[in-house]
C-alpha positions in Angstrom: 59.4 150.2 68.9 57.6 149.3 72.2 58.2 145.6 71.4 61.9 146.2 70.7 62.3 147.7 74.3 60.4 144.8 75.8 62.4 142.2 73.9 65.7 144.0 74.7 64.8 144.4 78.4 63.9 140.7 78.6 67.1 139.6 77.0 69.1 141.8 79.4 67.4 140.3 82.4 68.0 136.8 81.1 71.7 137.5 80.6 72.0 139.0 84.1 70.1 136.1 85.7 72.0 133.5 83.9 75.4 134.7 85.4 73.8 134.8 88.9 72.4 131.3 88.7 75.4 129.8 87.0 77.1 127.1 89.0 80.4 128.3 90.7 83.5 126.1 90.7 83.7 124.4 94.0 86.9 123.2 95.5 87.3 119.6 94.2 89.7 117.1 95.5 92.8 116.4 93.3 92.5 113.3 91.0 95.3 110.8 90.8 96.3 108.6 87.9 98.5 105.6 88.6 100.4 103.7 85.9 102.4 100.5 86.7 104.5 98.6 84.2 107.1 95.8 84.6 110.0 98.1 85.3 108.4 101.2 87.0 105.3 102.8 88.4 104.3 106.5 88.3 101.5 108.4 89.9 100.3 111.8 88.6 98.0 114.3 90.5 95.9 117.0 89.0 92.6 118.8 89.1 91.1 116.5 86.6 91.9 113.1 85.0 93.6 114.6 81.9 95.9 116.8 84.0 96.8 113.8 86.3 97.5 111.7 83.3 99.7 114.3 81.8 101.7 114.7 85.0 102.1 110.9 85.1 103.3 110.9 81.5 105.9 113.6 82.4 107.1 111.6 85.4 107.4 108.5 83.3 109.5 110.3 80.7 111.9 111.6 83.3 112.3 108.2 85.0 112.9 106.4 81.7 115.5 109.0 80.6 117.2 108.6 84.0 117.1 104.8 83.7 118.5 105.0 80.2 121.3 107.3 81.2 122.1 105.3 84.4 122.3 101.9 82.5 124.1 103.1 79.3 126.1 106.2 80.6 124.8 108.4 77.9 121.7 110.2 76.7 119.5 108.5 74.1 119.7 109.4 70.5 116.7 111.0 68.7 115.1 107.7 67.6 115.5 106.2 71.1 114.1 109.3 72.7 111.1 109.2 70.4 110.4 105.6 71.4 110.6 106.7 75.1 108.2 109.6 74.5 105.8 107.2 72.7 105.9 104.7 75.5 105.1 107.4 78.1 102.5 109.3 76.2 100.5 106.1 75.5 100.2 105.0 79.1 
């Protein structure tokens, strides 16, 4: 039983010290992701590369939908919208 208390106390101290030594998140600079194609360019910002890329994809989709509506005077049908989504997700 004496060993149980010793092991238990050691584990508790390790758990407490681990949280105290763990690296805290420091304030990092925002990351940018730029994409340029023949007809447009977008730039996304975020806390990491994935977030920045996701923001750039959303901006791409909005721009392409606006361009489509401006040129044709109507919203795209489902197949055309899926092609626009694919083109913006795969940037």
